N, C-alpha and C positions, 0 to 999 in steps of 0.2 A: 898563598897561605894567609890566614888571618893574623894580623899583627898582635904582638904580645899584649899591648895596651888594650886592644879590643877584646881579647880573650879575658883579660882581668876584669874589664868593665862589664862584660857579659856575665861572668861568674858572680860578681858583686851584685848585679841587678837581680839575678836569679835567687841569690841568697836573701836579698831584702824582700822580694815578693813571697818567697817561701816562708820567711819569718812572719810576715803579715798574716798569711793564711793560717799558720800554726797558732799564732796568738788568738786569732778569731775562734778556732776550735777550742783552745784552752779556756778562753773567756766564757764560751757557751757551756762548757763542761762545768766550770766553777760556778757559774750562775745557776745552772740546773741543779747542782748539789746544795745550793744555799737556800735559806728560808724564802728567798724571793723568786725561786724557780717557778712558782705557780704563775707568775706574771708572764711567762712565755706561752701559757696556754690560752687559746682563744676562748675556750669555754669559761675559764676563770674570769676573763675580761667581760664576757657577756653577763655573768652573775654580778660582778662588781659594779657594772653599769647601773643596775637597778638598786644596789645597796648603798653605794657611795656617792652617786649623783655627780656633784661638781668635781670630785677628785678623779673622775674618769679620764679627763684629758691627760693627767699625769701618767695614768696607767697605759694609755694609748702610746705615749711617748716611750715608755719602757718597752712595750711590745714592738714599736718601730725600731728601737735600738737592737732588740733581739733579732728582728727580721733582717736588719742590715748586717749584723754579725753572721747570721746564717747565710746570707748572700755572699759575703766575702769567703766564708768557709766552703760553701758548696759550688757557687757559680763562677767565682774568679778562677779556680783551678781549671774549669772547663774551657775558659777563654785565654789560657796562658799562651797558646800559639800566637794569637793575635797580639797580645800585649808584648810578647818577646820580639816578634817581627817588627812591630812598630818601634820598639826601643832600638832595634838594629837600624831601621831606616833613619832615625833622627839622632843616632849616637854621635855624629860629628858636629852637632849643633850645640852652642853654649847653653841653650835653654831646654835641653833634652829632658832633664828631670821634671821640669814644669809641664812639658808637653805630655809626658807619660802619665803624670799625676792627673792632668785634665782628662786624658783618655779614660783612666780608671774611674774618675769622678763622674763622667758622663755615663759610663756603663752602670756603676752602682746606683747612680741617681735614678735612672729609669727603673731599675729593679726595686728601689725603695718606693717609687710611685706605684708600681704594680702591687707592692705589699699593702699600701694604703687602700687602694681600690679593692683588693681581695678581702681585706679586713672589713671594709664597709659592706661588701656583698655578704660576708659571713654573718655580720650583725643582722642584715635583712633576713637571712635564712633562719637565724635564731628567733627573730621576731615572728616570722610565719609559723614556726614550729610551736612557739609558746602560745599562739592564738588558736591553735588547733589541737584539742585534746587527743584526737586520733593520731596525729603526727607525733605529738609529744610521747605517746605510749609506744610508738613505732619509730623512734628516732634512727634506728638502724637503716631505714630507707635512705636517709641523707647520705650515709657512708657508702651504701651500695650504689647510689646514683653517681657519687663522686668517682668511685672506682670505674663505673661503666663509662662515664664521660672521658676519663683519662685513657681508658682502653680504646674507645672508639676513635679518639683524636689521633692515636698513633697510626691510623690507616688513611688519614686525610691528605689531600694534595698540599694543603697549606703547611702541614707538619713537615713534609719532605722538602718543600720549597725553602722554608726557614732553616731546616737542618743542613741543606746543601750550602746555603750562605754561610752558616757557622763553620762548615767543614772546609771552607776556602778562604782562610785568613789573608793570604797574600793577594788574591784577587780582590778581596774586599778593601784592603788598604789601597791598592792601585786604583780602584774605582772611586774611593771617597777622599783620598789624600792628595792635595795639590801643592802643599807647602806654602800657600798664601793665606793671609789672615790666620796665622799658625795656631794661636791659642783657641780661638773659636772653632776652628776646623778640627782640632784634636778633641775638644769637648764633644762636638757633633759626631765625630767618628765613633767615639765610645758609646754615645747615645744610639746611633744608628745600629751599631752591632748589638746593643742590648735589645732593640726592637725585635730583631730576628731571633735572638737568643730567647726572649720571652715567647715569641711565636712558636719556637721549637719546644720549650720546656714548661710553659705555664701550667698545663694540666697536671704534670708530675709534681710541680712545686705546690699546687693546691692540696696535694695529698698530705703535706705537712700540717695543714689545718686539722686533718683527721687524727694525726698521731702526735701533734705537739711540736712547736717550733724548736724546742730544746732537746728533742729526742735524738741523741747522738747516733744511736744505731741506725735509725731510719735515714738520718742525714747522710751517713756514710754510704748506705746502700743506694739511695737515690742519686747522691752526688757521683758515685762511681759509675752508675748506669748512664747518666747524662754525659760524663766525661768520655766514656767509651763510645757512645753514640756520635759525639761531635768530633772526636780526635783519632780514633783507631781506624786503620784502613778498612776493616770489615764492620765498622760501627753502624753504618747505615742499615746493614742487614739485621741488626738487633731490634729495630723499631717495631716490626710486625710481630715477632714472637713476644716482645714485651707487652704489646697491645693485647695479644691473646691471653697472656697470663693475667693481666688486669681484668679482662672480661670474665675469665673463669673465676677469679677471686670475687668479682661483683656478683656472679650467679650464686656462688657459695654463700656469700653474705646474705643475699636475698632469700635463698632456701633456708638457711639457718634461722633467719628472722621469722619466716613463716611458720617453721616447725617449732620454734621456741616460744 
């Protein structure tokens, strides 16, 4: 049986992580309701880039903060099995809190880097659209293409390879944790897991650029889908139907754009 002190420690840890996730959701909701909620929109950033020039760096920092909050709210819950298991593995060590924090830092750091790359790519797409009058008049094509990309990726071997890694947290820890060079290894463990998590979910997360980083409804929907995919026993079976739904949605968007 698990000792009482271990049960208490586990409950406290779960409560702290749950509080962090809840605060991220709350902060995004408050931010979205405030006059500064527009800074969560990538379209707003694209417009302000041309208008405000030198102040754009500040706006990118704001967008980065919003993206990081979104990652904590959406992606950290999907990786709770890994974080909880790692906490169990190191709970007898005096530096366990630091090691878990380094694991989470490595995980969120890679997702933040992905957000930067995705934002730069988004700016490139906006630049291409603005230089093409035809694309600017038919901007719906970008949304349809993004949906089609997300749908098609759901059927690729890379998607399933990364998903299988995410669905095996114990095997992942056993493969990457040796207990030597503890702090660096904990940071790298979180970053390695984030690589596979990004490989599994990047196309779905890009949909947030279409609906807005602060869109709580879409965050809940996509976050729930990704959590089910990665953690439920039958989650792997969800990937193909989800891909089909996204492809149908892309076709609908394409058809509506042509007819409209």
